[in-house]
C-alpha positions, 0 to 999 in steps of 0.5 A: 274951599275943599277941606278934609279933616283927618282925625284919630278919634271920631264919632260914634265915640263921644268926647270933646275932640270928637265933638269939636271935629264934628262941629267944625266940619258941620259949620264949614259945610253950612258955610258952603265949603266942600267938607270931608272927614277922614276917619277909621273904617269903624267910625265911617260905618257908623256915620257915613249915611247920616253925617251932614258932610262927607265921611271917608274911610281909612284902614285899619278898622279901628283907631287903636290899631293906628296907634301902632304906626310909630313902631310898625313902619309897614302900618304907617306906609299903608295908611299914608298910601290911603291918604295919597289916594284920597288926595288924588281922588278929591284934590283937597285944598287943605288938610286939617289934621287933628292930633299930631299922632297918629294922624299927622305923623302918618299923613304929613310927609305924603301930603308935602310931597304932593304939595298940599298944605297941612294944618294940625290941631292937638286936643290936649294930651299929646302936647300938654303937661298934665297937672298930675305931677309928671310929664304928659307925653302921650307915650314914652319913646317913639310916640313922643318923637313922632308927635314932635316930628309931626308938629315941626313939619306942620305948615301951621298949628292951632291951639285951643288954649294958651296952655296947649300953645305952651305945649307946642312951644315946649316941643320947639314949634315956632311962635309964628306957626301957632294960632290960638283958636278956641272952641265955639258955642251956639248960645241960642240952642241953650236959650231955647232949651225948656222943660226945666220943671219936667226934667227936675221931676224926672231926675227926682229933684224936690222943689227945695233942692238945688241941683249941682251938675258935673259932666265927664268920663270917670278918668283921673284928669277929670277929678270926679273922684273928689265929688263924694268928699265934697258932698260929705263936707257939704253935708256938715252944713246942709242937706238941700241939694242933689249932685248929678254926674253925667258921663261914662264910668260914673257908677264907680262914684256911687261906691265911694259915696256909699262908703262915705254915707253920702249916696243919698245926695248923689245921682249918676247917669251915663253919657247923654248923647243922640241915639245911634242911627237917630240922625240927630247930629247936634251936640249937646243933645236936646236932652242934655240941654234940658239937663243943663236947664234944670241945674242950678250950678255947674262944677268942673273939678278937672286936673287938666283940660285943653280948653274946658268945653263942659265949662263953656256949655255950663256958662252958655246955659247961664249957670254959675260955674265952679272949676279948679284953678287950672290954666284952661279954666283961668283963661275961660274966666279971664275978664268978667267973672263968670264963676269961681276957681278953687285949688285942684283936689281941695274938697274943703275949699270947693265945699266952702264955695258951693255953700256960699252959692247955695245960700245966695240966689242973688250970687248965683244969678249974678254969676250966671248972667256973667257966665252967659255974656262970656260964652257969647264971645265964643261965636261960630262966626269968629272961630270959622273966620280964624280957621279960614284965614289959617287955611288960606294962608297955608294954601296961598303958600303952596299956590305961590310955590307952584307958580314959581316952579 
């Protein structure tokens, strides 16, 4: 098939959605599909020469400007004209659009006039109700209406989790238009990762210390600010651990840890991603795989997730995982028990669980083995099969319409 992914967020910016689009496009290309990714001009400049699939540019130059299209009709028209031009040039069989706004809002009417099918995937914030005590429409007013408009016009939508599916339903999307398709994980890459002792030495972890790992940007939905309080509580019982937090903005945690006199147990690092221009397109990067391999357990204190990619990566690495009791994590941990969930923002409960895990090598091994078995269920083959089935169903509908006319 000739597939184009149109996304409102892409590399070199690195986040769950950006990596998800890249992974899907890469795997589809590997399977023999003709794959393109339509991105902002800025992203195209950074990726066009080395990406393992075709990238094509869309003006305006940055994603930030494109978010004005709900309030600047001329901008929406300019972007839609480019969508039409790329469709005429490449004759794509299907458009897989990531984010209801602005991407689907910009493209969907134009593509329907051209009799081309559109599948929309939201990556969380545009449809979920946050667990922060308030409604989480991406923005009030025009944008909320644009999100709903785009989703109701989509030929099909895919949901990363049941929580995202519920967000679609709350906006009026029909159940038979929604297909649950999660992220996938290449467990073999985690199994091949080595260098545990070398990485622990690089991180300054002593032989008698356990390494607790968390990953994510320092943002309220990630809940990382609870970590200094958890460390303070743990210090009442023990001093044989180091907590490493990897992600953007995490230096701010050191300020809080210094205030709580827990900085000695905390390390922070910027995001570990492939170097710009290196041509390395595997996520997690090889270095981050070694960090996972060096850890003894993974903690995800999130207040909201659309899926829980970091949690799944920790499980693929065979780590016991401790997360918060949010819908996405509950779904990941359904069935076999790969980890333990604690109430959101309850640092005392989290410290109690971590104490139990740090005390018991056997408990960590049992949970780690269960975690890896659970991660093995999220195979690339199964996810690609599900996407292909949705694409073919939508494309068949338009092919039948063409025959009838």
